[in-house]
C-alpha positions, 0 to 999 in steps of 0.5 A: 449390405447393412441388413446382411451385417445386422443378420450376421451380428445377430446370429454371431451374438446369439450363438456366442451367448447361448454357448457361454450360458450352457458352459456356465451352467455346466460348470456351476452344476459341477461346482454345486455338486462339489460344494454341497455333495448333492445335485442342484435342484432340477426345479427350484419352484418345487415346494419340496426343495428347501427355500434356502437352496432354491434361492441360492441356486436361482441366484447362482445360476442367474448371476453365472449365466448373465455374466457368461453371456455378457462376456461372450457378447463383449468378446463377439463384439470385439471380434466383429469390430476387428473384422469389420472396422466398426461396432456391431449394429445397435451397439454404440460407444459407452456414453453416446 
């Protein structure tokens, strides 16, 4: 039973994190176009992309995707806890 619970949580957590990351990236690309009037760099490692632009894009995407994934996983953990009566496998109350 615990193994099934762990598998359900793993899939649920992964799907929510991937969905949130995709939505964050799409929103960030739209915001970048509005703010700069250009498409975001496809490959920030390309030497033809200005270093300032590459760093700004890497910072923005890293932050936006990381925060979106964290929020989605927190929401998924909350739903899981309400549904099962306990925290997902591997999660412990803060400070424990």
